[in-house]
C-alpha positions in Angstrom: -192.4 -121.1 91.4 -190.1 -123.6 93.1 -191.2 -126.3 90.6 -190.3 -124.0 87.6 -186.9 -123.3 89.1 -186.2 -127.0 89.6 -187.4 -127.8 86.1 -185.1 -125.2 84.6 -182.2 -126.5 86.6 -182.9 -130.1 85.5 -183.2 -129.0 81.8 -180.0 -127.0 82.1 -178.1 -130.0 83.5 -179.4 -132.4 80.9 -178.5 -129.9 78.1 -175.0 -129.5 79.5 -174.6 -133.3 79.7 -175.7 -133.8 76.1 -173.4 -131.1 74.8 -170.4 -132.5 76.7 -171.3 -136.0 75.5 -171.3 -134.9 71.9 -167.8 -133.4 72.3 -166.5 -136.6 73.9 -167.5 -138.8 70.9 -165.0 -139.6 68.3 -165.1 -137.1 65.4 -166.5 -138.3 62.1 -164.7 -136.3 59.5 -163.5 -137.3 56.1 -159.8 -136.8 56.7 -157.3 -139.5 56.1 -158.8 -141.8 58.9 -155.3 -143.3 59.2 -155.0 -143.7 55.4 -152.6 -140.8 54.8 -149.1 -141.1 53.4 -147.4 -140.3 56.7 -149.2 -143.0 58.7 -147.7 -146.4 59.5 -150.0 -148.1 57.0 -149.4 -145.4 54.3 -145.6 -145.9 54.6 -146.0 -149.6 53.6 -146.5 -148.5 50.0 -143.1 -148.9 48.3 -142.7 -147.7 44.7 -139.8 -150.2 44.3 -142.1 -153.1 44.7 -144.8 -152.0 42.2 -146.0 -154.7 39.8 -149.1 -155.3 37.7 -151.4 -158.3 38.1 -154.3 -159.4 36.0 -157.2 -161.6 37.2 -160.8 -161.9 38.3 -162.3 -160.3 41.4 -163.4 -163.1 43.7 -164.8 -160.8 46.4 -165.1 -157.2 47.5 -165.1 -156.4 51.2 -164.3 -154.1 54.0 -161.1 -154.2 56.1 -159.6 -152.2 58.9 -155.8 -152.7 58.3 -154.6 -151.3 61.6 -156.2 -150.3 64.9 -157.7 -146.8 64.9 -158.1 -146.7 61.1 -161.3 -146.0 59.3 -162.5 -149.0 57.3 -161.2 -149.6 53.8 -162.2 -151.5 50.7 -160.2 -154.5 49.5 -160.6 -157.0 46.7 -159.6 -160.7 46.6 -158.2 -161.2 43.0 -157.5 -164.6 41.5 -154.7 -164.6 39.0 -153.1 -167.5 37.2 -150.6 -167.9 40.1 -152.4 -166.9 43.3 -155.4 -165.4 45.0 -154.3 -162.1 46.6 -155.7 -159.3 48.7 -155.7 -155.9 47.0 -156.1 -152.9 49.3 -157.8 -150.0 47.5 -158.2 -147.3 50.1 -160.6 -145.7 52.6 -164.2 -146.7 52.2 -165.5 -143.2 52.1 -163.3 -142.5 49.1 -163.7 -145.7 47.2 -167.5 -145.7 47.6 -167.7 -142.2 46.1 -165.9 -143.1 42.9 -167.7 -143.6 39.5 -166.3 -147.0 38.9 -167.7 -149.8 41.0 -165.6 -153.0 41.1 -167.7 -156.2 41.7 -167.1 -159.9 41.9 -166.4 -161.6 38.6 -165.0 -158.4 37.1 -161.8 -158.9 35.1 -159.2 -156.4 36.4 -155.7 -155.2 36.0 -154.1 -153.9 39.2 -151.0 -151.9 39.4 -149.6 -151.5 43.0 -147.0 -152.2 45.6 -146.6 -155.8 46.7 -146.3 -156.0 50.5 -146.5 -158.6 53.2 -149.6 -157.9 55.4 -150.3 -160.0 58.4 -148.0 -162.6 57.1 -149.6 -162.9 53.7 -148.8 -161.3 50.3 -151.0 -158.3 49.4 -151.0 -155.4 47.0 -151.7 -151.8 47.9 -153.3 -150.6 44.7 -152.2 -147.5 42.8 -154.6 -148.2 39.9 -157.3 -150.6 39.0 -158.4 -151.0 35.4 -161.6 -152.7 34.4 -162.0 -152.8 30.6 -161.5 -149.2 29.5 -162.3 -147.8 33.0 -159.5 -146.7 35.3 -159.7 -146.1 39.0 -156.6 -144.1 39.9 -155.8 -144.3 43.6 -152.1 -143.2 44.0 -149.5 -141.3 42.0 -146.2 -142.8 40.9 -144.6 -142.1 44.3 -147.5 -143.7 46.1 -149.2 -140.5 47.3 -152.9 -141.2 47.8 -155.5 -139.3 45.7 -157.7 -138.9 48.8 -155.1 -136.9 50.6 -155.7 -133.9 48.4 -153.2 -131.2 47.8 -149.5 -131.5 48.8 -146.5 -129.3 48.8 -144.0 -129.8 45.9 
């Protein structure tokens, strides 16, 4: 009987440790992940610096723009004048869109030109490939992945 009581105590303690460990882990939700409009990164988008570039996608990759953010997807686009990083948005959002941008695609990108880590970059509002359009932000820069907002 003493062994059964000890076994129950050990199982109870292990169960309690597992439950508390799961609460201690970083939550994995599909919120903004640091990509919302009110975040430091989100405020970098400036409607006054919006421009349109045309070029060929050189590469598609993951990036974590700032500490604590969920990874995002960015393109390197070669234009007639430069090769520039184009930030699309959070990986979970971009990877669940119907349009998939790949290297060698010819694209037209409309977005806000910023300086990021000392280099020019564009935070994309839309990416057009042929007749397909990937709309990421509205005219004021509000991200599509942020859902409903008050007017």
